[in-house]
N, C-alpha and C positions, 0 to 999 in steps of 0.2 A: 652315498650321495654321488659318487662318480658314475656308478651304473645309471642312476637317475638322470645324470647330466648327459652322458654320451649316447644313451639309447635314443635320444632325439635324432641322431644321425642314422641309426639303424632303422628307425621307423619311417621318418619323413623322406630321408635321402635314399637309403638303400632299398627299402621295401615298398613304400606306398606311393609317394608323390613323384619323385624324380623319374622312376622307370616309365610311368605313363606320360609324363611331361616330355621325356626324351623321345618317345615314339611319336607323340601327337604334335609337339611344338618344335623341339630342337631338331628332331629327325624328319620334320615335315618335308615331303618330296622324295624321301628315299623309297625305292621300289620294293615291292614284296615284303619279305620278312627281314630286310636288311637292318632295320632299326634294332630288332631283337638280337640279331647276330652282332652288330656293332656294340650293343650294350654288354653282351657276353664277353666280347673281346676287351672292352674297357675294364671289366672286372678281372680278366685274366692278367692284363698288364699290371694292374694295381697289386694283385697277389704276388706277382713275380718281384716287383719292387720291394715289397715288405719282406719277402723271403730272403732277398739279398742283404738287407741292412739289419734285420732284427737280431740274428745271432751274434754279430760283431758288437752291436750296441749293448746287447744283454751281457756279454762277457765284460765289456768296459764298465757297465753299471754295477756289476758284482764286484769288480776290482776296486772301484773308487767309492762305492756306496752311493749311487746316484739314481735310484729308481724313480723317485719323485721328480727329480730334475728333468730326466728324459721324458717322463710322462707329460710334464707341463709343456715341453717343447712341441711334442706331437699333438697334444690336445689343441694348442693354439693353431698349429698348421691345419688341423682338421676343421676347426671352427671358422677360420678365415676362408678356407676353400668352400665350406658350406654356404656361408653368407655371400661369397662371390658368385654363386649360381644365380643370384638375383640379376646378374648381368646377361644371362643367356636368353636369347630371343629365338624367333622362328628361323629354322634352318641352321642354327649354331650348334650342331651336334658335336663338332670337334672341340669347341670351347667347353661344352658340357662334359665331354669325355675327360678332358685334361683336368678340370676342377674336380670331377668325381674321382679321378685317380689320386690326386693330392689329398682329397678328403678321406678316401679309403686308407691311404698310407697313414694319415694322422690317427684314424680310428683304430686300425689293426695293430700298427707298431706301438701305439700308446697302450693298447691292451696287453701287449707282451710284458711291459713293466708293471702294469696294474695287477695282472694275474700273478706275477711273481711275488707280490706282497703277501699273498695268502698264507704261505707257510710261516711267515713272521708274525702275522696278526691273529692267527687262530691255531690252537693245538689240534692234534689229529682227531680227537673226539668231537670237535665242533666244526670241522672244515666243510662237511657236506651241508650242514645247516647254514653256515655263514655264506658259503658260495651260492646256495640256493636263494637266500634272502637278498643277496646282491642282485642276482638276475631278476628276482621278483620286484624289487624296487625299480629296476630298470624298466620293467613293463609299465609300472605306474608313471614314471617320468616320460618315457617315450609315448605312452598312450595319451597323457594329458596334453603334451604339445601337439600330437597328431590331431587330437580333438579340436584344439584351437585352430590348427592349420586347416582342418576340414571346414570349420565355420568360416574362416577367412575366404577359402576358395569357393565354397558353395553360396556364401552370403555376400559375395563381392559387391553387389549393388547396394545392399543394405549398409555396408561399411564404407561406401563412397569410393571404391576402387573403379577406375574407368573401364577395366576389363578383367575377365577371369584370369587371363595370362599374367597381368600385373599383380593380381592378388596372390597367384602361385609363386611369383618371383619374390614377393614380400615374405611369403611363408618360408622360403629358403633362407632368407636373412635372419629369421627368428631362431633357426637351428643353431647358428654360430653363437648368438647371444646366450641362448639357453645353456649350451654346452659349457661356456666359460663361467657363467654366473653360478651354476650349481656344482661346478668342479672346485670352486673356491674353498669350501670346507675341507676337502682333502688337502689341497695345497697349503692351507693355513695350519692344519692340526697334525698332519702326518709328515714327519721330518726324516730326511736321510741321515744315516749314520756314516760319516766319512770314514774311509778305510785307508786309501793311499794318500799320503800327504807330501807336499813339496815336490811333486812329480810334474814334469812338463807334459804337454799334449801328446807329443810323439811317443814318450815313454808309456803313457797310459794306453795309447792305441796299440803299441807293441805288446803290452801286457795283456790287453783284451784279446788280441789275435792269438797270443800264446795260450791263454786259457781256453779259447775256442778250439785250438788244435788239440789240447789235452783232452777236452771233452769228446772230440771226434775219435781220438785214439783210444780213449778209455770207456767208450760206450759199451764195449763188450763186457765190462765189469757189472753191468746192470741188465742182464738178459730179459728179466721180466718187464722192465721199463721199455726196452727196445720192442718187445712183442706188443706191449700196449700201444706204443707209438704207431706201429704199423697198422693195428686195428683202427686206431684213431684217424689215421690218414684217410681211410676208406669211409667210415661212417660220418666223419665230420665234413668230408667232401660233399657227401649227399645232402647233409643239413644246410651247409652254406649255399649250395647251388639252388636248393628250394627257396631259401630266403631271398636271394638276389634275382631269381628268375620268375618267381610266382606271379608278381603283378604284371610284368610286361608280357608274360605268357597269357594271363587272363585277358589283357587288353588285345593281344594278337588274335584271340579266338572270338572277339566281339563283345566282351563284357564291358559295360560303361565304367568310366573312371570313378563316378560316385559310388557305385556298388563295390568296386575294388578297394577304395579307401575305407569305406565304412566296415567292410569285412575285416580288413587288417586292423582297424581300430578295435573291433570286437576281440581279435586275437590278443591284443595287449591286455585287456581287462580279464579275459579268461586266463591268460598266462600268469597273472599275479597270484591268485590262490593256488593254481595248479603247480606252479614252481615251488611255493612254500610246502605244498603237500608232498611233492616228490622228495624234498629235503627231509621231511619227517619220515617218509616211507623208507628212504635209504638208511636212516638210523635204526629202523626196525628190521629190515630184510637184508640190508647190505646194499651199497651203492651199485655194485655190479649187476645185481638182479634188477634193480630199479631202472638202470640204464638199458638193459635188454628190452624191458617193456616199452620204453620210449622208441627204440629203434624198430620194433615190430610195428608199432603204430605208423611210423614213417613209411614203411613198405606199403601199408594200406593207403596212406595219403597219396603217394606217388602213383599207385595203381589206379586209384579213383580219378586222379588228375587227368589221366589219359582219356577218360570218358566224359569229362566235364563239358557241359554245353550251356549252362545258364548261371545267372547270378546266385540263385538258390544253392546250386552245387558249390559255388565258390564260398558262400557263407558257411556251408557245412564243413568244407575242408579247412577254412580259416579257424573254426572252432577246434577242430582236431589238432591243427598245428599249435594253437594256443595251449592245449592240454599238455603237449610234450616238448615243445621247443626249448623253453627255459630249463626244464628239468634235465633234458639231455645235455645241454651245454654246461649247466652248473655241475652236474655229476661227473661229466668228463673232465672238467677243470679240477675238481677236488680229488678225483682218483689220481690224476697225474701229479698233483701237488704232494700226495702221500708217497709217491714213488721216487721223487727227486731228492737229492741231498739239499738241505735247507741253505747251506753255505754257497751253493751254486744255483740257486733257484732262478734268478733272472737269466743266467746263462742257459739253463736247460729249457726255460720257457722260450727263450730266443731261438734255441735249436729246434724246438717243436714248431715255432713259427716258420723257421726256414724250411724244414722238411714238410710241414703241414701246408704251407702256401704253395710250395712247388707241386705237391701232390694235388692240392685243391684246384690247381690250374686245370686238372683233368675234367672236373665237373662242367664248368662253363665251356671248356674246349669241346668236350663230348657233345654237349647241347648244340654248340655251333656247328660241329661236323655233321651230326645226324640231321639237324635242321636244314643244313645246306644241301646234303646229298639227297634227302628225301623230300625236301620242301614242306615237311610236316613238323611243327613244333610239338604235336602230340606224341609222336614217336621219340622226340628228343627228351621230353619230360619222363616218359616211361623208361628210358634207358638208365635213369638214376637208380632204379631198383637194385641194380648190381652192386652199387657202393654199400648199401645197407646190408645186403645179404652177406657179402664178403666180410664187412666189419663185424657182424655178429659172430660169424664162424671163427674169425681170428681172436676175438675177445674171449671166446670160450677157453682158449689155451693160456690165458694170462693168470698167473698165480699171485694174487695181490699180497698175501701175507709174506710170501717169499721175497717179493719185490720190496716191501717195506723193510725187511731185514737187511737186504742189500744196501739200501740207502742209509740205514742206521749204522751198519758196519763201516761204511765209508766215512761218515761223520765222526765215528769213534777213532778211526785211524788218523783223521786230520787233527783231532784234538790231541792225540798222543804224540 
């Protein structure tokens, strides 16, 4: 249900409505492709912020047993920032950027703790399936609210809104409400198991920093995990950049907002069965092979994106993204969960967030640099092919069975 809840941010805020609103309303008056560049810079700043705080908070959460507590704090931050976007008007691109940054921090940092629950809630034989189902339910939740938001925006006169802009602002407000309401089942039924007792805040912070230092020094004990992380940095960089730049890229080449949002709505409902199917496929062929398949499709998507000229093309690419987006993210999450020691899950997911967000800065930054130097967003989107190719090559050298043995050996040593 938490995937169902926070995917509203991923669809309405990150992917569909806000990028177009940012360019046409908040960024009204900005020259050339400045709005696209500013949006890429906004996401870069957000990723850097998450990168700086996640590993420390993850180490503290492991030490005191507080994954749910930290998740609730960041979920509330993200929900409030999302609803706050209702205050953004014409030309208010700076306010939009600030709220988008806080919303992205709440979304991404919260997911660090949410993802770290996976090793505790599902054994190894079910992780691919459970992770895939979570992403699949997220497609339904994000898709349902996006459908409601599309109806609000396109049917603004029928619903009594004085303008389309005001209807869009109201849609932003619904994201925060949706996020909190559907997160309540998790906060009510999943409880933290406290570990550190009677320790002051300063002691807990020092312990968290010490655990993080131990992780950094001890990462060499998990060579397969390290190899996987490097591969992940590349292919996940490409995936995230496609998600956050697709709609504003489409808007920049002249595709109307209605077509962009409907296409992304289609992505959500294609993504639900496709993600479930990839979970089942991974149980038959292995998660690594299934992940390869998704990354190859992404190379095709980015390459075709260079030649895109019409709404029909965007619809076709949206369907292709729906087929592989959830599967790629779910399998990447479950593969990583199988390689980390369960007693240090939040810490390692925080470390992945640190390293992943620092590396993910490269995607939007590359888009911004190429777009600025060439004046062409087409060349900027094409440059993302490199991330997927390098990720596939590096993933080939990861030995998953050996990596699982390394994590199990560590857990055995800790117990002894």
